[in-house]
Structures are given as C-alpha cells and as structure tokens.
PAZAPA-4460 file (N, C-alpha, C; in steps of 0.05 Angstrom, whole numbers, plus 32768, in hexadecimal, padded with zeros to 4 digits):
% residues 140
    n_x    n_y    n_z   ca_x   ca_y   ca_z    c_x    c_y    c_z   seq   type   mol
   7BE0   8018   7D90   7BF9   8025   7D8A   7C0D   8010   7D7F     1      M     A
   7C19   8015   7D68   7C2B   8001   7D5C   7C44   7FFD   7D6D     2      P     A
   7C4E   7FE4   7D6C   7C66   7FDD   7D7B   7C7E   7FDD   7D69     3      C     A
   7C92   7FEE   7D6F   7CAA   7FF0   7D5E   7CB9   7FD6   7D5C     4      V     A
   7CBA   7FC6   7D71   7CC8   7FAC   7D70   7CB9   7F98   7D5F     5      F     A
   7C9E   7F98   7D61   7C8E   7F86   7D50   7C91   7F8E   7D32     6      C     A
   7C93   7FA8   7D2D   7C97   7FB1   7D11   7CB2   7FA8   7D07     7      E     A
   7CC7   7FAB   7D17   7CE2   7FA2   7D0F   7CE2   7F84   7D09     8      L     A
   7CD5   7F74   7D1A   7CD4   7F57   7D16   7CC4   7F51   7CFC     9      I     A
   7CAD   7F5C   7CFA   7C9B   7F56   7CE4   7CA7   7F5F   7CC9    10      R     A
   7CB2   7F77   7CC9   7CBD   7F82   7CB0   7CDA   7F7C   7CAB    11      E     A
   7CE6   7F6C   7CBD   7D02   7F63   7CBA   7D15   7F7B   7CB6    12      D     A
   7D11   7F90   7CC6   7D20   7FA9   7CC3   7D36   7FAD   7CD8    13      R     A
   7D3C   7F98   7CE7   7D50   7F9B   7CFC   7D6C   7F91   7CF3    14      A     A
   7D80   7F99   7D02   7D9B   7F8D   7CFE   7D9C   7F75   7D11    15      H     A
   7D95   7F5E   7D06   7D91   7F46   7D16   7DAC   7F3A   7D1F    16      W     A
   7DAC   7F31   7D38   7DC2   7F22   7D44   7DB9   7F05   7D46    17      V     A
   7D9F   7F01   7D4C   7D94   7EE6   7D4E   7D76   7EE7   7D4A    18      A     A
   7D6B   7ED3   7D3D   7D4E   7ED1   7D39   7D45   7EB5   7D3E    19      R     A
   7D31   7EB2   7D4F   7D26   7E98   7D55   7D08   7E9A   7D55    20      G     A
   7CFA   7E83   7D58   7CDD   7E84   7D58   7CD1   7E92   7D71    21      P     A
   7CDF   7E91   7D88   7CD4   7E9D   7DA0   7CE2   7EB7   7DA7    22      Q     A
   7CFB   7EBA   7DA0   7D0B   7ED2   7DA8   7D1E   7EDA   7D92    23      A     A
   7D25   7EF4   7D92   7D38   7EFE   7D7E   7D49   7F14   7D8B    24      C     A
   7D5F   7F1A   7D7E   7D72   7F2E   7D88   7D7B   7F40   7D71    25      A     A
   7D7C   7F5A   7D77   7D85   7F6D   7D63   7D94   7F85   7D70    26      F     A
   7DA3   7F93   7D61   7DB1   7FAA   7D6C   7DA0   7FC3   7D6A    27      T     A
   7DA1   7FD4   7D7E   7D91   7FED   7D7D   7D9F   8002   7D6B    28      P     A
   7D90   8016   7D63   7D9B   802C   7D52   7DB1   803C   7D61    29      R     A
   7DAD   8040   7D7B   7DBF   8051   7D8A   7DCA   8040   7DA2    30      D     A
   7DDE   802F   7D9D   7DE7   801D   7DB2   7DF6   802B   7DC9    31      P     A
   7DF3   8020   7DE1   7E01   802B   7DF8   7E1F   8023   7DF7    32      L     A
   7E25   800D   7DEA   7E41   8003   7DE7   7E42   7FF3   7DCE    33      A     A
   7E5A   7FEF   7DC3   7E5C   7FDD   7DAC   7E52   7FC1   7DB2    34      P     A
   7E3F   7FB7   7DA2   7E34   7F9D   7DA7   7E1A   7F9D   7DB7    35      G     A
   7E12   7FB4   7DC2   7DF9   7FB6   7DD1   7DE3   7FA9   7DC0    36      H     A
   7DD4   7F97   7DCC   7DBF   7F88   7DBD   7DA5   7F87   7DCD    37      T     A
   7D8F   7F87   7DBF   7D75   7F83   7DCB   7D6B   7F67   7DC5    38      L     A
   7D60   7F5A   7DDA   7D53   7F40   7DD7   7D36   7F43   7DDD    39      V     A
   7D25   7F39   7DCB   7D08   7F3C   7DCE   7CFA   7F22   7DC6    40      V     A
   7CE2   7F1D   7DD2   7CD2   7F07   7DC8   7CC9   7F0E   7DAB    41      P     A
   7CC6   7EFA   7D9A   7CBD   7F00   7D7F   7C9F   7F07   7D7E    42      T     A
   7C90   7EFE   7D91   7C74   7F05   7D93   7C72   7F1D   7DA7    43      S     A
   7C5C   7F2C   7DA4   7C59   7F44   7DB5   7C4F   7F3D   7DD1    44      H     A
   7C5F   7F44   7DE4   7C58   7F44   7E01   7C62   7F5E   7E0C    45      F     A
   7C50   7F6C   7E1A   7C57   7F87   7E23   7C6E   7F88   7E36    46      A     A
   7C70   7F75   7E49   7C84   7F76   7E5D   7C87   7F5A   7E6A    47      D     A
   7C98   7F59   7E7F   7C9D   7F41   7E8E   7C83   7F35   7E99    48      L     A
   7C71   7F46   7EA2   7C58   7F3D   7EAE   7C45   7F30   7E9A    49      F     A
   7C47   7F37   7E81   7C35   7F2E   7E6C   7C40   7F16   7E5D    50      D     A
   7C59   7F0F   7E60   7C67   7EFB   7E50   7C63   7EDF   7E5C    51      T     A
   7C5A   7ECC   7E4C   7C58   7EB0   7E56   7C74   7EA5   7E5E    52      P     A
   7C74   7E94   7E73   7C8D   7E8A   7E7D   7C9E   7E7D   7E68    53      S     A
   7C92   7E6D   7E56   7CA3   7E5F   7E42   7CB0   7E73   7E2F    54      E     A
   7CA2   7E88   7E28   7CAE   7E9D   7E16   7CC4   7EAC   7E25    55      V     A
   7CBF   7EB2   7E3E   7CD3   7EBF   7E4F   7CEC   7EAE   7E51    56      L     A
   7CE9   7E94   7E55   7CFF   7E81   7E57   7D10   7E82   7E3E    57      A     A
   7D03   7E81   7E27   7D12   7E81   7E0D   7D20   7E9C   7E09    58      E     A
   7D13   7EB2   7E11   7D1E   7ECC   7E0E   7D37   7ED0   7E20    59      T     A
   7D35   7EC8   7E39   7D4C   7ECB   7E4B   7D62   7EB7   7E44    60      T     A
   7D5B   7EA0   7E38   7D70   7E8E   7E2F   7D80   7E9B   7E18    61      A     A
   7D72   7EAA   7E07   7D81   7EB8   7DF2   7D92   7ECE   7DFE    62      L     A
   7D88   7EDC   7E13   7D98   7EF0   7E20   7DB2   7EE3   7E2A    63      V     A
   7DB0   7ECC   7E37   7DC8   7EBF   7E41   7DDB   7EB6   7E2A    64      Q     A
   7DD1   7EAB   7E15   7DE2   7EA3   7DFE   7DF0   7EBB   7DF2    65      R     A
   7DE1   7ED1   7DF0   7DEC   7EEA   7DE5   7E02   7EF4   7DF7    66      L     A
   7DFE   7EF4   7E11   7E12   7EFE   7E24   7E2C   7EED   7E22    67      A     A
   7E28   7ED3   7E1F   7E40   7EC1   7E1C   7E4E   7EC7   7E02    68      K     A
   7E3F   7ECC   7DED   7E4B   7ED2   7DD3   7E5A   7EED   7DD4    69      A     A
   7E50   7F00   7DE3   7E5E   7F19   7DE7   7E79   7F15   7DF5    70      M     A
   7E78   7F03   7E09   7E91   7EFE   7E18   7EA7   7EF3   7E06    71      R     A
   7E9F   7EE0   7DF4   7EB4   7ED5   7DE2   7EB8   7EE6   7DC9    72      T     A
   7EA2   7EF0   7DBD   7EA5   7EFF   7DA4   7EAE   7F1B   7DA7    73      G     A
   7EA9   7F28   7DBE   7EB1   7F44   7DC2   7EC5   7F48   7DD8    74      L     A
   7ECD   7F32   7DE4   7EE0   7F32   7DFA   7ED7   7F45   7E11    75      N     A
   7EBD   7F43   7E18   7EB3   7F53   7E2E   7EB9   7F45   7E48    76      V     A
   7EBA   7F55   7E5E   7EBE   7F49   7E78   7EA4   7F49   7E88    77      T     A
   7E8F   7F54   7E7D   7E75   7F54   7E8A   7E5F   7F5E   7E77    78      G     A
   7E47   7F5B   7E7F   7E30   7F66   7E71   7E1C   7F71   7E85    79      V     A
   7E0D   7F85   7E7D   7DF6   7F8E   7E8C   7DDD   7F85   7E7D    80      N     A
   7DCA   7F7A   7E8C   7DB0   7F72   7E80   7D9C   7F85   7E8C    81      I     A
   7D8F   7F95   7E7B   7D7D   7FAA   7E84   7D61   7FA5   7E78    82      L     A
   7D4D   7FA7   7E89   7D31   7FA4   7E80   7D1F   7FB4   7E92    83      S     A
   7D0E   7FC5   7E86   7CFA   7FD4   7E95   7CDF   7FC8   7E8F    84      A     A
   7CCE   7FC4   7EA4   7CB5   7FB7   7EA1   7C9F   7FC5   7EB0    85      N     A
   7C8B   7FCF   7EA2   7C74   7FDC   7EAF   7C77   7FFA   7EB0    86      G     A
   7C61   8008   7EB6   7C5F   8025   7EB4   7C74   8034   7EC6    87      P     A
   7C79   802B   7EDE   7C8B   803A   7EEF   7CA9   8034   7EEA    88      A     A
   7CAF   8023   7ED6   7CCA   801A   7ED2   7CD9   802B   7EBD    89      S     A
   7CCC   803E   7EB0   7CD8   804D   7E9A   7CDA   803C   7E81    90      E     A
   7CC9   8028   7E7E   7CC9   8018   7E65   7CC1   8029   7E4E    91      Q     A
   7CD2   802B   7E3A   7CCD   803D   7E23   7CBF   802F   7E0C    92      S     A
   7CC4   8015   7E08   7CB7   8006   7DF3   7CA8   7FF0   7E01    93      V     A
   7C8E   7FEF   7DFC   7C7D   7FDC   7E0B   7C7B   7FC1   7DFC    94      H     A
   7C93   7FB5   7DFA   7C97   7F9A   7DF0   7CAE   7F90   7E01    95      H     A
   7CAB   7F7A   7E0E   7CC0   7F70   7E20   7CDB   7F70   7E11    96      L     A
   7CEF   7F7B   7E1D   7D0A   7F7B   7E11   7D1F   7F7D   7E27    97      H     A
   7D36   7F71   7E20   7D4D   7F71   7E31   7D64   7F7E   7E22    98      F     A
   7D70   7F92   7E2D   7D89   7F9D   7E22   7DA0   7F8D   7E2D    99      H     A
   7DB1   7F83   7E1C   7DC9   7F75   7E24   7DE0   7F87   7E1C   100      V     A
   7DEC   7F93   7E30   7E01   7FA7   7E2B   7E1C   7F9C   7E33   101      V     A
   7E2E   7F99   7E1F   7E49   7F8F   7E25   7E58   7FA4   7E35   102      P     A
   7E69   7F99   7E47   7E79   7FAB   7E58   7E96   7FA3   7E59   103      R     A
   7EA7   7FB7   7E5A   7EC4   7FB4   7E5C   7ECD   7FC5   7E73   104      W     A
   7EE4   7FBE   7E7F   7EEE   7FCF   7E95   7EF1   7FEC   7E8C   105      P     A
   7EE9   7FFF   7E9D   7EED   801B   7E98   7EE1   8024   7E7C   106      E     A
   7ECA   801A   7E75   7EBE   8021   7E5B   7EAE   803C   7E5C   107      D     A
   7EAC   8048   7E74   7EA1   8062   7E76   7E83   8064   7E78   108      G     A
   7E75   804D   7E7A   7E58   804F   7E7E   7E50   8043   7E99   109      I     A
   7E3A   804B   7EA4   7E2F   8040   7EBC   7E12   803A   7EB7   110      S     A
   7E0A   8022   7EBE   7DEE   801A   7EBA   7DE0   8014   7ED5   111      T     A
   7DEE   8019   7EEA   7DE3   8012   7F05   7DD5   802B   7F10   112      W     A
   7DBE   8028   7F1C   7DB0   803F   7F28   7DC1   804D   7F3D   113      P     A
   7DC1   8067   7F3E   7DD1   8076   7F51   7DC0   807F   7F69   114      T     A
   7DA6   807D   7F68   7D95   8086   7F7D   7D85   806F   7F89   115      G     A
   7D75   8076   7F9D   7D63   8063   7FAA   7D46   806D   7FA9   116      R     A
   7D33   805B   7FA8   7D17   8062   7FA6   7D0F   8071   7FBF   117      S     A
   7CFD   8084   7FBB   7CF2   8093   7FD2   7CD8   8085   7FDC   118      H     A
   7CCF   8071   7FCE   7CB7   8063   7FD5   7CBB   8052   7FEE   119      H     A
   7CA9   8052   8000   7CAA   8043   8019   7C92   8030   801B   120      R     A
   7C97   8019   8027   7C82   8005   802B   7C80   7FFE   8049   121      L     A
   7C68   7FF8   8052   7C65   7FEF   806E   7C6C   7FD2   806F   122      A     A
   7C78   7FC9   8084   7C7F   7FAD   8087   7C98   7FA5   8078   123      G     A
   7C9D   7F8B   8077   7CB5   7F80   806A   7CAE   7F79   804D   124      D     A
   7CBB   7F87   8039   7CB5   7F82   801D   7CBB   7F65   8015   125      P     A
   7CD0   7F59   801F   7CD7   7F3D   8018   7CC1   7F2A   8021   126      A     A
   7CB6   7F2E   8039   7CA0   7F1D   8042   7C87   7F21   8031   127      K     A
   7C82   7F39   8029   7C6A   7F3E   8018   7C6D   7F30   7FFD   128      R     A
   7C85   7F31   7FF2   7C8A   7F24   7FD8   7C87   7F06   7FDB   129      I     A
   7C94   7EFB   7FF0   7C92   7EDE   7FF5   7C75   7ED5   7FF9   130      A     A
   7C65   7EE5   8007   7C49   7EDE   800A   7C3A   7EDE   7FF0   131      H     A
   7C40   7EF2   7FDF   7C33   7EF4   7FC4   7C3B   7EDC   7FB3   132      A     A
   7C54   7ED4   7FB4   7C5D   7EBC   7FA6   7C4F   7EA3   7FAF   133      L     A
   7C4C   7EA0   7FC9   7C3F   7E89   7FD5   7C22   7E87   7FCC   134      A     A
   7C15   7E9F   7FCB   7BF8   7EA0   7FC3   7BF4   7E97   7FA6   135      E     A
   7C08   7E9D   7F95   7C05   7E96   7F79   7C11   7E7B   7F72   136      T     A
   7C1D   7E6D   7F86   7C29   7E53   7F81   7C43   7E54   7F73   137      G     A
   7C50   7E6B   7F73   7C69   7E6F   7F64   7C82   7E6E   7F76   138      Q     A
   7C7E   7E67   7F8F   7C95   7E68   7FA2   7CA8   7E52   7F9B   139      R     A
   7CC2   7E58   7F9C   7CD6   7E43   7F95   7CE5   7E3A   7FAD   140      S     A
***
C-alpha cells in the first residue's frame, strides 16, 4: 500500500516548513489550528516502534525546534504534540508522524482525551514496564 507521506516527500508536493536529510515538516491540508504542522522522518518508518533511535532523535529535535519557532513566530502560549502509534492507537497514516498544534488561550479546541480506558491489567503496570525495560537493557 503506498504511503501518502512518502509520496509527498518523493514528489515534493507538500507545503514545506522544513526539510532535512532525516526529518521534514509540512502543513496538513485541513489544519486543526493556524500553523498546525506535521513532522515526519524523510525515510519510511511505520511508527515509533519501527523507527531507529537516531532517526527518532532527529525527528523529535525538529519537533522541538518547530514548537519554539511557533512560540516566537506565531506568539503561541503552548503547543500540543500528538502522535498515534500502532493498530490500537487510531493511527491513520502508517508513517511515523507528529502533529505540532499551536495553542492560544481560549482557542476553542481540546486535544486532551476526555475518557479513560476500559482495559484492565493484573498487577502493577509500572512494575511490568520497568521489568520489560530492564530485560531489554533500556532502563535509564
């Protein structure tokens, strides 16, 4: 299945905000707010789980630079960084991407979940995560 973000990058059809060798940023067709921007790796990686650490570091560094530019260039008082990863997350485009949504006081949008998951786990989820991190040598 073709990737819409890969096509935009390859065919140079996006409204670019930034382009780099590892990550790029462009505005979506239907923005949530003025200045809403998507940041994606320039190479195809389906999601956070699939993306090499060095590419993820470059991509999130661009997210941070973009957020700072929004603060000065658009006079925002905050940003929302949104990313869905994997089948249960409602990820609509299977290419890692971060929405950087500029926010102003009383702008009329809400991006925070209003409900809680109905899923339940046995035991302490934090301990289970810490154990999994320790097993993979990723504990900090």
